[in-house]
N, C-alpha and C positions, 0 to 999 in steps of 0.2 A: 642183304643190307641195301638200303635206299641210297641213292646218291647224296641226299641231304645228310644222312647219318654218317656216310664215309667222310664227307667234308667236314662235319661237325667234329668227328673224332680227331682228324688231323688238326684242325684249327685249335682244339683243346689241348692236344699233346704239344703242339708248338708254343702256345702260351704258357703252359705249365713248365717247359724246359726254360724259357726266357725268365718269366717272373720267378718261378721257383729257385732258379740258379741264382739270380740276384739275391733272393731272401737268404739262401744258404750262405752266399759269400758275405753278405752284409752282417748277418746275425750269428753265424757260427764260425766261419773260417777266419774272418778278420780278427775277432777277439782272440782266437786261439793262436793265430800267428804272432799277434802283438805280445801275448804273454809268454810265448815260448822261444821266439826267434830274435836274434839280433837284426838291426835294420838292414844291412846288405843281404842277409839270408832272406828276410820278408820281401824285399824288392825283387829278388831272384825268384822267389816262390810265386809272386804275383804275376810276373811275366809268363811264367809257365802255366798258371792257373787262366790267365786270360787266352793264351794261345789256344788251351784245351777247351775252355768254355765257349769261346768264339766260333770254334768249329761246329758247335751245336747250335749256337745262336744265329749265325748267318742264315743256315736253312730255315730255321724258325722264322726269322724276319721276312724270308721270301715266301714261305708257305702262308702266313697269316693273311696277306692281302688277297692271295689267289683263292684260298678257301673261303674267306669272308665274302668276297665278291660272288663266288659260286653260290654260297648260301642266300645272298641278298638276291640273286636272279631266280633262284628256285623258290623263294619264299614270298617275294613281293613283286607286284607288277612294275614298279619303278622306285628309285631312290626316294621320291616324295611319299611314297606309300609305306616305306619302313618306319618303324617306330623311332621315336627320338633317342632311345638308348643305342640304336644301331649307328645313328648319326654320331653320338658321343663316342662311341667304340673307335670309329674311323678317325676322329680328331685326336682322341687320345694315342691311337696308334702312331699317328704321324708326329705326335710330339715325343713319344718314345723312341721312335725311329731316329728322329734328329739328335736326341741325346746319345743314343747308341753310336750314331755315325760320329759324333764329336769325340766319343771316347776312342772308337776304333781308328779313325783316320787322323786325328790331331793329337790326343793325349798319350795314346799308347805308344806312338813312335817316339815321342819325347821321353817317356819313361824308359823305353828301350835304349835310347842315346844315352841317358844319364846312367843307366847301370853299365852299359858297355864301356863308359868313361870312368866308371867307379866314382861318380860323382853323387855321393849318397845323400847329401842335403838336397840337391836338386831332385834326385829321384824320389825322396820322400815328400817334397813339395808337390811334385807331379802325382804321385800317388794320392796324396791328399785331395787334389783337385778331381781325380777319378773317382775317389770314394764319394765325394759330394755329389758328382753327376749321377752316379750310379745309385746313390740313396735317393735322389730326387726321382729318377726313373723307377725305382722300386715303389715309391710312394703312388706314382702315377699308375704303375701297373696293378698295385693292390686295389687302387680306387676304381680301376676298370674292372676288375674281377668282381668287386662289390656290386657296382652298377649293373653288371650282366647277371649276377646272382639274384638280385632283387627285381630286376627288369621293371623299373619305375615306369610310371603311366604318364610322366610329363614329356 
């Protein structure tokens, strides 16, 4: 296996974990939780889901820039020589990272505090904000995957 192939495989796996996990949570888990669980149980479930999911997302978030920069150095003489879609990937990664950090560092502690205080209305409001941020991050992630898949010439 070439160094580029190894970096590409790790990069792809990290992206699949992150974007695929958000897709699963948004499209499958959330509707199932809403239709079968009472709000307190939903909030407790989401705390556990985020805890487990973020154990995978944190390494993915860290692997992506290292493997991306590695492939960049192996494939192009400089950043200026890289195709535009590579620049777009970097920018979209930074946007996704900022949204992930917002959920992880700001919103998740608020959700945890509301659940621990059994303040279900506040917990529901925070979960709604988390849902919107993750939904926006999912849209960015799906756009990023689409851009890479078609590798535009612009």
